[in-house]
N, C-alpha and C positions, 0 to 999 in steps of 0.2 A: 308428640304438643310441648312446644318449651317450655310452656306455664308446669305442667306435672315434674317435668327436671328439675324445674327452681324449687317445686315445690318438696320432693321426695317422695313424689307418689310413685305410686305401684302401678296404675292405674290413670287411664286416660281423662285428662281435663278439661276434655272440651265441654261438657256441659254447665261450666262457666260463665262461657262466653268468650265475648270479648273482655282482658281484662289489662286492668293498670299496673304495670309491673315498676316497682321503686327500687331502685339498686342501691346496697350498702355497700358504703368506701368506710376507711379507720380512718382515724383524724389524719392520717400521714397521707391520703390521699389513696390507699390501693385498695382494690375490689376485694371485700370478704365474702367473696363465693354465697351472697346471703341477699334472696332477694324476696321482700313483701308483694304479696301478688291482693290485686280490691277487683273481687268479678264484678263485671256485670247481672251474674245470675248467682247471686251465693247459693253456697250447698244449703240443705235444708237444716234446723238446730237440730239441737241431741236434747230429748226428754222434754220437749215442749217451750226451746228456750227460742231465743231470735237465733237465725239466721246470722254467721259469722262476717262481720263487714271486708276483714281482709283476713288472707291465710299467710301464716307463718310457716317456713321448712319442717319438716316434721322431724320427730327427735335435734335440734339443733335452740343451742341456749338462747336468748333471745338477746337482741344487738342493740347502740345505740345507736340511735340517726346522726350522721355529720354530715350537713348539710354544704354543698359546694364552696360556699364565701366563709364557711367557719374551722374548715379546715386546716390544714399546716400553721403558719406561724401565730394565726392570730390564735390559737387557744394556750400556746406560752407567752402572752402578752398578758398579765395583770391587771393591767390599766383600760380592759376595754371589756364592760360588762357582758355576761353572759346570762344567756335564758336557758331555761329548760322548760320544756313541754312536752303533755302529751300529744303524741303520732306524727309522723315523717312531714304529713303534707304540712301541719301547722308551724313545723322547724322551716320549713322549705321556704313557708310562706313570710316570717318572719326575717330571716334571711336575706332574703331578695330586697326585703327594704329598710335594709343596714340594719337587724340586732342579730346577734352573734347568739347564735342557737341550738341546742341538740334535743332531740326527739327519743323522746321513749316509747314501748312500744306498749301503750295501754297501760291504763291506769295501774292493772294489777301484773304486769308482767315482770316486773324483777323482785315479787315476795314469795318466797319458799312454799310450795306444795303443802297444803291442808292434809292434814291425817283422814281419813276416812273410818267411819266407822264399820260393822259386819254388813249393814244398808247400804252403803254407797253413800253414805251424808257425811259432813263436812263436819267433823267435832271442833268446839273451840279448844286452843292448847293455852295453858298455868303458864304463866309468867312467873 
């Protein structure tokens, strides 16, 4: 199945059902070989957490989503306002409405991983 390939999964993704697949392109318009997937039937959450709404490729760093009208020369023009939002769907909608916008993958998608103690609990870092 194509979805498993997009996500770098070694097992089939057919249990996810139909999926919305969102390809990511760089600011120059070149395909990044990175696709996020919003499944119709998300897999169960881990340790009692909510099921993930989106799936990202395994062992790949997060990418910024550049909607079609925001790519290219628009990014090089400092007179055009640029919005930044959480999520590729919001960025795509802003782009459709004439607002140049970048979409970040998830609220915590670009933070450094936090250390965990021996019990697997995230510890606070001292600054």
